[in-house]
C-alpha positions in Angstrom: 29.5 68.0 -3.0 25.6 67.6 -1.7 25.1 66.6 2.0 23.0 65.2 4.8 22.6 64.2 8.2 19.9 62.3 9.6 19.8 60.4 13.2 23.7 60.6 13.0 23.7 59.6 9.7 25.7 61.4 7.1 25.2 60.9 3.6 27.2 62.8 0.7 27.1 62.5 -2.7 29.6 63.7 -5.7 27.9 63.6 -9.0 30.0 64.2 -12.1 29.1 63.9 -15.9 30.3 60.9 -17.4 31.1 62.2 -20.9 33.0 58.6 -22.3 29.8 56.7 -22.2 27.2 59.6 -23.1 25.7 60.0 -26.3 24.0 63.3 -26.8 22.8 62.3 -30.2 21.2 59.4 -28.7 20.0 61.2 -25.7 21.7 59.5 -23.8 23.4 61.4 -20.8 25.3 59.4 -18.1 26.2 60.5 -14.4 28.2 58.9 -11.8 27.9 59.6 -8.3 30.1 59.1 -5.6 28.4 58.4 -2.0 29.7 58.3 1.3 27.7 57.2 4.2 29.0 57.7 7.9 27.7 56.9 11.3 28.4 59.3 13.8 25.9 57.8 16.0 26.4 55.5 19.3 25.4 52.0 17.7 26.6 50.1 14.2 24.0 50.1 11.5 23.3 48.3 8.2 21.7 49.6 5.0 18.9 47.5 4.1 17.2 49.0 1.5 17.6 52.1 -1.1 14.9 54.2 -2.6 16.0 56.8 -5.1 13.2 59.3 -6.9 15.2 60.5 -10.4 13.6 63.6 -12.5 14.7 64.1 -15.9 13.4 67.4 -17.3 10.9 66.8 -20.0 10.6 62.6 -18.9 9.2 63.3 -15.4 9.8 61.1 -12.3 11.2 57.7 -11.9 11.3 55.5 -8.8 14.1 53.4 -8.3 13.7 50.6 -5.0 16.3 47.7 -3.9 18.0 46.0 -1.7 21.2 47.1 0.1 23.8 49.6 -2.4 25.6 47.9 -5.2 24.3 44.4 -4.5 25.7 45.0 -0.9 24.0 45.4 2.7 27.2 47.1 4.4 27.5 47.4 8.3 29.0 50.5 9.1 30.6 50.8 13.0 30.4 53.6 15.0 32.7 56.2 13.5 33.2 54.5 10.2 32.1 55.1 6.5 31.0 53.1 3.4 32.0 54.7 -0.1 30.4 53.5 -3.4 29.5 54.6 -6.8 26.9 54.1 -9.3 25.7 55.8 -12.3 22.5 57.1 -13.9 21.3 57.4 -17.4 18.8 60.4 -18.4 17.1 61.3 -21.8 17.5 64.7 -21.2 21.0 65.6 -19.8 19.1 67.9 -17.1 17.5 66.6 -13.7 17.9 65.7 -10.6 18.0 62.9 -7.7 17.2 62.3 -3.9 16.0 59.1 -2.1 16.0 57.4 1.1 18.1 54.7 2.8 16.2 52.4 5.3 18.9 51.9 8.1 18.8 49.2 10.7 20.2 49.7 14.3 22.6 46.5 15.0 22.1 46.8 18.7 18.4 47.0 18.9 17.1 45.5 15.4 15.0 48.9 14.6 14.8 50.3 11.4 14.7 54.2 10.5 15.1 56.1 7.3 17.7 58.3 6.4 17.6 61.0 3.9 19.8 61.1 0.4 20.1 65.0 -0.2 18.8 65.8 -3.6 21.8 66.5 -6.1 21.7 68.1 -9.1 22.4 66.3 -12.7 23.3 69.1 -15.6 25.6 67.7 -18.6 28.3 69.8 -19.8 27.0 69.5 -23.3 24.2 71.8 -21.8 26.1 73.8 -19.9 28.5 75.4 -22.3 
């Protein structure tokens, strides 16, 4: 697990190589990642946007920007958490991801950024 806390918001990531949906002979390596966003602050928050930086060895960086997460803009109460999973495809089978969430303080309507920790993506095919 990879975790990082920014402004009392803890983001934890558990990546996993998805053997069922990967086709190494076609340079298609799929990774699932489970995310938990925990609010240990003093005010409710809302996830507005995400920005990912995906690194694929031999192919460079790709930036992914969008509203919310998995089509939602979840509100997270004090002491609560929000879990979701998503996936990413690499062509090389080796890389990493990191990013940021744009979060809104629901009491003051001020926005702030929260770091998503960098995590490694390594296919089982290449790690044997």
